[in-house]
N, C-alpha and C positions, 0 to 999 in steps of 0.2 A: 485485645484487653490491655496486653503488655503496654502498648504504646498509649494507650489513654491513661492506663494507671501510675505509669512512671515518668510521662512526658506533657500528657494531655493533647496528644495528637491522634486522632480519627478522621477517615474518609470514608463516608460509603463506598462511593463509586471505586476508589482502590481496593476496598473492601471485596467488591462484587465482582472484581477483574482478578482478584488473585484467588479467590473462589473457583473460579472456571479455569484460573492456567492450572492449579491443583490437581482437579476433576481430568482437565485433558490431559497431563500429564501422568496419572494414574492409570486411565484409560489407553495410554501406550503403552506404558505398563505388562498390564493383562493383556495387551491384545498380541505384543511380541513374546511374551510367554507362553499364549497358547501357539504361536506361530511356531516356535521352536522346538516346543514338546512335540508338535503334529511332525515337524522336520525329522525328529530324533525320534519317533515313532515312541515316545513315550507315553503319551495320550492314544491309547487303541481301545477297543470294543472290548476287548478282556479285562484291563485294568479299569477303565473308566465307565462305570455303570452309571453314572448320573449323567445326563447329557450338557448338564449347566458346566461340568470341569472338562467338557472336551466339546464343545461346539463346532470346532471344524471336522469332528468327526461324525457327529450324528446331524450335521446341518449339510454337509457337503461342503463346505467353504472351500475357495480356492486361498493357495498361499499366496499370491500375487495379490488376492484383493484385501488380504487382513494384513500382509505388509504395507499395502498402500494407506490401510485404514490408520494404523500406527504413525504412518509419515505424517498422514493427515491430522492425527492428534497432536501430537508434537508440532506442527505446523502454528496449528491456533494456537497454542500454547505461548509460543513465539510473537504470535500476533497481536494478543490480547497484552504482551508483557511489552508492547512497543511504548504506550503511554506511560506507563511506568516508568520505563529508562527515560524516558524525556522529564519527567518528573523529579526523580530522584538521582540520577545520574549510572554510569556505567558498572558501578560495585554489582548492582544486580544482574546487570547479563553474566557476570561469571559466576554466582548462584545457580543463574539458567543452565548454562553449559555444563558446570557439575552436576545437577539433576538430570539434564540429557544424556551426559555421559553414562550415569548410573542405570538411568532407564535401560539402557541398549545393552550395558555390561550385565544387567543383574540376570537378564536369562539368553542373552546371547554371546557369542566368542567363543574361543576355544576352549575356556573353562568359564561357563557361566557362573555367578556368584549363588543361585540356586541349588549349584551342584556342590558348593563347598559350607561348611560350618558358620560362615560370616554373614549368611543372609540376613538374620537377625539382627546385627549391628549395622549392615549396609541400610537395610529397610528403617529401621529406629531412628539412625542418625540424620537420614536422608529426608524422611517424610516428619519425623518430630523434630529435630534441630534445622536444619537447611531451611526448611518449608518456614517454620517459625521465625528465624534470624529473617528470612527476606520479607516476611510479611511485617515484620518490626521495622525494617529499614525501609519496606515502601511507605509506612506510614508517618517514620521521621526523620528519613534520612542521614540517621544516625548508626553508624559501627559500633553498638553497644554490645563487645563480645560478652559480658556477664548476662547476656539473653540467654545464651544456650547453657547456663545454669538451672533458668528459669525453666529450660525448655526440658529439663531431665526426665520428669514424669511422662510427657509424650513420647519419646525417645524409648523410653524403659515399657510402656504401655503397648507403642506399636511393636517394638521387637518381641515381645509376649504373645500379641496377636497372631506372628508369623512362627513363633516357635509353636504354639497351640495347634495349626493348622499343619507343620512339618512333623508334631507328635502322631496326629491324625493319618498320616500320610507315609509313615514308616516303611510298611512292607510295600507301598508303592513305589517309593524314592530306593529301596533295596535293590527293588527288579531293576530300575533305571540306572542304577551303577551312582547314584550320589551318596553324599557322603556328609548330609546334613548335621547340624548339631545332635539331634535327639537320637541318630544313628550312632556317633560317636560316645554317646554317653550313657544311652539306655532310657528307655521308656519311663522309668520310676524316677531318676536324678532328673531327667528333661521336665517331669511335672512338678518337682518339688522346686525347680528353679523358676518353671512358670509362677507358682504360687508364692515363691519368695519375691520375685519382682514384682508383683503387683502390690504388695504388701511394702517394699520397698518406696514404690512410686507414690504410694498413697502417705507414708509419712514425709516425703520431702516435701508433699504438696501440703501439711500441715505447717512443717517448718517455715515455708516461704510465706504462707500465710501470717503464723506468728510473728516472723522477722522484719518481713519488706511490706507488710498491710496489716498492722497491730488493730488499725480500728474498725 
């Protein structure tokens, strides 16, 4: 939408490829998150009553199978992006590498991002900012950094979605030894921050419409 509104550029094929790249990257995040939570015994029958929250526990999925699935998702995202790389150039590759690094670090490593107060920031900036910027660049082949300002609403709202999830999981995360934002500031302040985030995002959207698209 930004590419068309600001430069008049649009490609349905590129849009479809971008959509599936984002879906595969998101699937990889979920697969790795389930994998590492299972390996660290964060997900078990005692603290995960919903089978959808712990598919490896309830459906006896082997860790190697889930790891292979995550790698497959990342490979598919890379394969679909090759056409885009040939069309618009190599800067898109660096955006993809950054996204892949966040995918791995989000749930894995010695200190996963999910165990820190920075999960909302990482998810919001990557999914709301980097993906928006990459989509715009894929349409226009133009590195217009002002796009990140237009991306503030999705950055904030995606962060709020994760914040809401962490508010609901406070007790479970405390048992798992995590130090998420709601744990550090408390449920009441986290809820106020959540509501404030949605208000700020709505105000920014209105400001963008008035200033950049007055008609």
